[in-house]
C-alpha positions in Angstrom: 91.9 144.9 -73.4 91.8 141.1 -73.9 89.7 139.4 -76.6 86.2 138.5 -75.4 86.0 135.0 -74.0 84.2 132.4 -76.1 82.4 131.1 -73.0 81.9 131.9 -69.3 81.1 130.0 -66.1 78.3 131.4 -64.0 77.8 130.4 -60.4 74.2 131.0 -59.4 74.1 132.4 -55.8 70.5 133.7 -55.6 69.3 131.0 -53.1 72.1 131.9 -50.7 72.5 135.7 -51.5 68.7 136.2 -51.6 67.3 134.3 -48.7 70.0 135.5 -46.3 68.7 139.1 -46.4 64.9 138.8 -46.8 63.1 140.3 -43.9 60.3 137.8 -43.5 60.7 134.0 -43.2 60.4 132.1 -46.4 59.1 128.6 -46.2 61.8 126.0 -46.7 59.7 124.2 -49.4 59.6 127.4 -51.5 63.4 127.7 -51.3 63.7 124.2 -52.5 61.2 124.8 -55.3 63.4 127.6 -56.6 66.6 125.7 -56.4 65.1 122.7 -58.2 63.8 125.0 -60.9 67.2 126.6 -61.3 68.7 123.1 -61.6 66.8 122.7 -64.9 68.1 125.8 -66.7 71.6 124.5 -67.6 73.3 126.1 -64.6 76.0 123.8 -63.5 76.9 125.4 -60.1 74.3 126.7 -57.6 75.1 128.0 -54.1 72.1 127.0 -52.1 72.8 127.9 -48.4 75.0 129.4 -45.8 76.1 127.6 -42.7 76.3 130.6 -40.5 74.9 131.7 -37.1 71.1 131.8 -37.4 70.9 134.5 -34.7 72.8 136.8 -37.0 71.4 135.5 -40.3 67.9 134.1 -39.5 67.2 133.5 -43.2 69.7 130.7 -43.2 68.3 128.9 -40.1 66.9 126.1 -42.2 70.1 125.6 -44.2 70.4 121.9 -43.3 66.8 121.2 -44.3 67.2 123.0 -47.6 70.3 120.9 -48.5 68.5 117.7 -47.6 65.3 118.7 -49.4 66.5 119.4 -52.9 66.3 117.0 -55.8 70.0 116.8 -57.0 70.3 116.9 -60.7 73.2 115.1 -62.5 75.8 117.6 -63.7 74.9 120.3 -61.2 77.3 121.1 -58.4 75.4 122.3 -55.3 77.6 124.3 -52.9 77.3 126.2 -49.6 79.0 129.0 -47.9 80.7 128.9 -44.5 83.0 131.4 -42.8 84.7 129.4 -40.1 85.4 125.9 -38.8 82.0 125.5 -37.2 80.3 126.2 -40.4 82.5 123.8 -42.3 81.8 121.0 -39.8 78.1 121.5 -40.5 78.7 121.4 -44.3 80.6 118.1 -43.8 77.5 116.4 -42.6 76.1 116.9 -46.1 79.1 115.7 -48.0 76.9 113.2 -49.9 74.8 116.1 -51.4 77.2 119.1 -51.6 80.2 119.6 -53.7 82.6 120.6 -50.9 85.5 122.8 -51.8 87.6 125.1 -49.7 88.4 128.8 -50.1 91.3 130.9 -48.8 89.5 134.1 -48.0 91.0 137.4 -46.9 89.7 141.0 -46.8 91.1 144.4 -47.8 89.2 146.1 -45.0 89.8 145.4 -41.3 86.7 147.4 -40.3 84.4 145.3 -42.5 86.1 142.1 -41.4 85.4 143.0 -37.8 81.7 143.6 -38.6 81.4 140.5 -40.9 83.4 137.9 -39.0 84.5 139.6 -35.8 88.2 139.1 -36.7 91.2 141.3 -37.2 93.3 140.9 -40.4 95.9 139.0 -38.4 93.3 136.6 -37.0 91.8 136.1 -40.4 95.2 135.2 -42.0 96.1 132.8 -39.2 92.7 131.3 -39.5 93.2 130.5 -43.1 96.2 128.3 -42.3 94.1 126.5 -39.7 91.1 125.9 -41.9 93.2 124.8 -44.9 94.8 122.2 -42.6 91.2 121.2 -41.6 90.3 120.8 -45.3 93.4 118.7 -45.8 92.5 116.4 -42.9 89.0 115.8 -44.4 90.2 115.4 -48.0 88.4 118.5 -49.2 90.1 120.2 -52.1 91.0 123.9 -51.8 90.1 125.4 -55.2 89.9 129.2 -54.9 91.0 132.3 -53.2 88.6 135.2 -52.4 89.2 138.9 -51.7 86.4 140.6 -49.8 85.9 144.4 -50.4 88.2 144.3 -53.4 87.0 147.6 -54.8 86.1 149.7 -51.8 84.6 149.7 -48.3 81.7 151.7 -46.7 83.8 151.8 -43.5 87.3 152.5 -44.9 86.6 154.2 -48.2 88.6 153.6 -51.4 90.8 150.5 -51.5 94.1 151.0 -53.3 94.9 148.7 -56.1 98.2 147.9 -54.5 96.4 146.7 -51.4 94.3 144.2 -53.5 97.5 142.9 -55.1 99.1 142.5 -51.6 96.1 140.6 -50.4 96.1 138.3 -53.4 99.8 137.7 -52.8 99.0 136.6 -49.2 96.3 134.2 -50.4 98.8 132.7 -52.9 101.4 132.4 -50.1 99.0 130.5 -47.9 98.2 128.2 -50.8 101.9 127.6 -51.5 102.7 126.9 -47.9 100.1 124.1 -48.0 101.1 122.9 -51.4 97.7 123.9 -52.8 97.2 125.1 -56.4 94.2 127.4 -56.7 92.0 127.2 -59.7 91.2 130.9 -59.5 90.9 134.0 -57.3 87.6 135.8 -56.9 87.3 139.5 -56.4 84.2 140.4 -54.4 82.7 143.9 -54.7 81.1 143.3 -51.4 79.8 146.9 -50.8 79.3 147.9 -54.5 82.2 150.4 -54.9 83.3 149.0 -58.3 83.0 150.9 -61.6 84.0 149.6 -65.0 87.2 151.6 -64.8 88.0 150.2 -61.4 87.4 146.6 -62.6 89.8 147.1 -65.4 92.4 148.6 -63.2 92.3 145.9 -60.5 92.1 143.0 -63.0 94.8 144.6 -65.1 97.1 145.0 -62.1 96.6 141.3 -61.1 97.2 140.2 -64.7 100.4 142.2 -64.8 101.7 140.6 -61.6 100.4 137.1 -62.4 99.6 136.7 -66.1 98.3 133.1 -65.7 96.1 133.7 -62.7 92.4 133.1 -63.5 90.1 135.7 -62.0 86.4 135.6 -61.1 84.1 138.5 -60.3 81.5 138.7 -57.5 79.6 142.0 -58.3 76.9 143.7 -56.2 74.4 146.0 -57.8 73.7 148.5 -55.1 74.5 151.5 -57.4 73.3 149.9 -60.6 76.9 149.2 -61.8 76.9 145.4 -61.7 76.1 144.7 -65.4 78.4 147.4 -66.6 81.2 146.0 -64.3 80.5 142.5 -65.7 80.9 143.8 -69.2 84.2 145.4 -68.2 85.3 142.1 -66.8 84.4 140.3 -70.1 86.4 142.9 -72.0 89.4 142.0 -69.7 88.9 138.3 -70.5 87.3 137.3 -67.2 85.5 134.0 -67.6 84.0 133.3 -64.2 81.1 135.3 -62.6 78.8 134.9 -59.6 75.3 136.0 -60.3 71.9 136.1 -58.6 68.6 135.2 -60.3 66.3 138.2 -60.6 68.9 140.2 -58.7 68.0 138.6 -55.4 70.0 139.3 -52.3 72.6 141.6 -50.6 75.1 141.6 -47.8 73.5 142.0 -44.3 76.7 143.5 -43.0 77.4 146.1 -45.7 76.2 149.0 -43.6 73.4 150.4 -45.8 69.7 149.5 -46.3 70.1 149.6 -50.0 72.5 146.7 -50.3 71.6 144.8 -53.4 72.3 141.3 -54.7 74.8 140.1 -57.2 74.6 141.0 -60.9 71.3 139.6 -62.1 71.8 136.2 -63.7 69.3 136.5 -66.5 70.6 140.0 -67.4 74.1 138.7 -67.5 73.2 135.6 -69.6 71.2 137.9 -72.0 74.2 140.3 -72.4 76.6 137.3 -73.0 74.3 135.9 -75.6 74.1 139.2 -77.4 77.9 139.4 -77.3 78.3 135.9 -78.8 79.6 134.4 -75.5 78.3 131.0 -74.6 76.9 130.3 -71.1 75.2 126.9 -71.6 72.1 128.3 -69.9 68.5 128.3 -71.2 67.6 132.0 -70.9 63.8 131.4 -71.3 63.9 128.8 -68.4 66.0 131.2 -66.4 63.5 134.0 -66.9 60.8 131.7 -65.6 62.9 131.1 -62.5 63.3 134.9 -62.0 59.5 135.3 -62.1 59.2 132.4 -59.6 61.7 134.1 -57.3 59.4 137.2 -57.1 56.5 134.9 -56.1 58.7 133.2 -53.5 59.9 136.4 -51.8 56.5 138.1 -52.2 57.8 141.5 -53.6 59.3 142.9 -56.8 62.9 142.1 -57.7 65.2 144.3 -59.7 66.0 142.1 -62.7 65.4 143.7 -66.1 65.3 140.9 -68.7 62.7 139.1 -66.6 60.4 142.1 -67.3 61.5 143.2 -70.7 62.1 139.7 -72.2 64.5 138.8 -74.9 64.8 140.1 -78.4 63.9 136.9 -80.1 60.2 137.6 -80.7 61.1 140.9 -82.3 63.7 139.3 -84.5 61.2 136.7 -85.6 
């Protein structure tokens, strides 16, 4: 086990994770209201939209309007998700408002990849070379690698640690071929198969193979394991996490109705604070954002600290 980190970086993904899976349409103005509120909490990285096919993900049909409607705050990086060249070309139109950065993304599960992007593993790998070349042509830096379904798949079952290591090696090979140095590699628990032990096994195997490789965790909470998995990551020295305010969101292609969003941001910040780990985030302001998120979506959300509050009033 590594020493606990002194500080962590949290990427807020609620506006993208959450609004992509909500059943009913959410007014663009309410989406912008939540993003602007999150911008005032100390979060320095917020993923605000996906440039994807609106027929498949209707909750992102207004992505362009959302990006143009926010009030950018100095020191906050606003980013978006895309899965192919067409999505990237849409993002490029907002280069004056978005912090554009490329990702080399592979998946451990061909069956999920087929559902999520309609590609085979071979097509996905060759596609990464093509899109990295496109990033280079437009002067967009490639900063991270990403492994989808890093801990298990609803369509292929358990994913061997060795397969994750092999996928990361392919990502690093693509980066090397294009003379790219990645800042980190993100492990996505896309369908919520991770447990604390699995997190430690996979992170440990990657650290054994590449001791200096920085690792990030993208943890879904479908089975209530996300905060425990984040704690396991902290114990392994992981310093980067994706999170979702109030527990918003889920993957629309995960194959079950109970797909949940990322680890809840305010729950993660609370845990870090109690462990003496700095996040740079105003927890009280973040709780207000979580409560606003419930109003925006019009139904209860699973976050815990937004309901239970912090311990400060009891300590006082």
